[in-house]
C-alpha positions as CSV (number, residue, x, y, z in Angstrom):
1,M,134.3,69.6,108.4
2,R,132.5,68.7,111.3
3,V,129.3,66.7,112.0
4,Q,126.7,67.3,109.1
5,H,123.6,67.6,110.9
6,T,123.8,69.9,113.9
7,I,120.8,71.8,115.4
8,V,121.5,75.6,115.6
9,V,119.3,78.1,117.2
10,G,118.8,81.7,115.8
11,R,116.3,84.4,117.7
12,R,115.1,87.6,116.5
13,K,112.3,89.6,118.4
14,T,110.1,86.9,120.0
15,A,110.8,84.4,117.2
16,V,113.1,81.2,117.7
17,A,114.3,79.3,114.9
18,R,116.0,76.0,115.1
19,A,117.9,75.0,111.8
20,R,119.5,71.6,110.7
21,L,121.7,71.8,107.6
22,M,122.4,68.6,105.7
23,P,124.4,68.2,102.4
24,G,122.0,68.2,99.6
25,T,120.5,70.4,96.7
26,G,119.5,73.5,98.4
27,K,116.1,72.9,99.5
28,I,114.9,74.9,102.3
29,T,111.8,73.6,104.4
30,V,110.2,75.8,107.3
31,N,108.0,74.2,109.3
32,G,107.4,71.3,107.1
33,R,106.7,73.8,104.1
34,D,108.6,74.8,101.3
35,I,110.2,78.4,102.0
36,D,108.4,80.1,99.0
37,A,105.1,79.2,100.7
38,F,105.9,80.1,104.0
39,F,107.7,83.6,103.6
40,P,105.2,86.1,101.6
41,T,107.6,88.4,100.1
42,Q,110.7,88.3,97.9
43,E,112.6,90.4,100.5
44,M,112.2,87.9,103.3
45,L,113.2,85.0,100.9
46,D,116.3,87.0,100.1
47,E,117.1,87.7,103.8
48,V,116.9,84.0,104.8
49,R,118.9,82.8,101.6
50,S,121.7,85.6,102.4
51,P,123.9,83.5,104.3
52,F,124.2,81.2,101.5
53,T,124.8,83.9,99.1
54,V,127.6,85.5,101.1
55,T,129.4,82.3,101.7
56,E,128.7,81.1,98.1
57,T,127.2,77.9,99.1
58,N,124.0,78.2,97.2
59,G,122.5,74.6,96.4
60,R,125.0,72.6,98.6
61,Y,122.9,72.2,101.8
62,D,119.4,71.2,102.5
63,V,117.7,73.0,105.5
64,F,115.1,71.8,107.8
65,V,113.9,74.8,110.2
66,N,111.2,74.9,113.0
67,V,110.3,78.3,113.8
68,R,108.1,79.6,116.4
69,G,106.5,82.8,117.9
70,G,106.7,86.3,116.5
71,G,105.5,87.4,113.0
72,T,106.9,86.8,109.8
73,H,109.5,89.5,109.9
74,G,111.0,88.2,113.1
75,Q,110.8,84.7,112.0
76,A,112.9,85.6,108.7
77,G,115.5,87.2,111.0
78,A,115.5,84.1,113.2
79,V,115.9,81.6,110.5
80,K,118.8,83.8,108.9
81,L,120.8,83.8,112.0
82,S,120.3,80.1,112.5
83,I,121.5,79.3,109.1
84,A,124.4,81.6,109.5
85,R,125.3,79.8,112.5
86,A,125.0,76.5,111.1
87,L,127.2,77.3,108.4
88,V,129.7,78.4,110.7
89,R,129.5,75.2,112.7
90,L,130.0,73.1,109.6
91,D,132.8,75.2,108.3
92,E,134.7,77.7,110.4
93,S,136.2,79.5,107.4
94,H,132.7,80.8,106.6
95,R,132.9,83.0,109.9
96,P,134.9,86.1,108.4
97,K,132.4,86.4,105.5
98,L,129.4,86.1,107.5
99,R,130.7,88.3,110.3
100,E,131.6,91.0,107.9
101,A,128.1,90.9,106.3
102,G,126.6,91.2,109.8
103,L,124.8,88.0,109.6
104,L,126.4,86.5,112.9
105,T,125.2,89.4,115.3
106,R,121.9,88.8,117.2
107,D,119.7,91.8,116.5
108,S,118.7,92.6,120.2
109,R,115.9,94.9,119.5
110,M,112.8,94.1,121.4
111,V,109.2,95.5,121.7
112,E,109.3,98.1,124.6
113,R,106.8,97.3,127.3
114,K,103.8,99.3,127.9
115,K,103.9,101.4,131.0
116,Y,100.9,101.9,133.4
117,G,99.3,105.3,133.2
118,Q,100.2,105.5,129.5
119,K,98.5,104.6,126.3
120,K,101.4,102.7,125.0
121,A,105.0,102.3,125.5
122,R,106.0,105.8,124.8
123,K,102.5,107.5,123.9
124,R,100.7,109.3,126.9
125,F,97.3,110.4,127.5
126,Q,96.4,114.0,126.5
127,F,97.4,116.4,129.1
128,S,94.8,118.9,130.4
129,K,96.1,121.6,132.5
130,R,92.5,122.6,133.6
């Protein structure tokens, strides 16, 4: 095992999360609030906890996360990636399980920019022949 308190970055859309794992009881704190108070739906809570479920390390680490930018879904994805990366940094033997579950891959999908002369990124103004 390596240093117990490394800070690891995870990103999703425009959200950036910095996670710190320490040996503990499994308490997850996001921006100073409990995870249940921070993320509104059970799906997001399950997504954030998925790295622990895959590696079977539930209740072994306390997590302190600072997350900025984006919305709640993007923030949940960023927190998930940062926790997965932190688990790999603590114990390299977790890498194959997390890789197989797809938790170490950064989701590179971003919002497409709006183009000039159009309503949105792809939607156009109504075409009139005459």
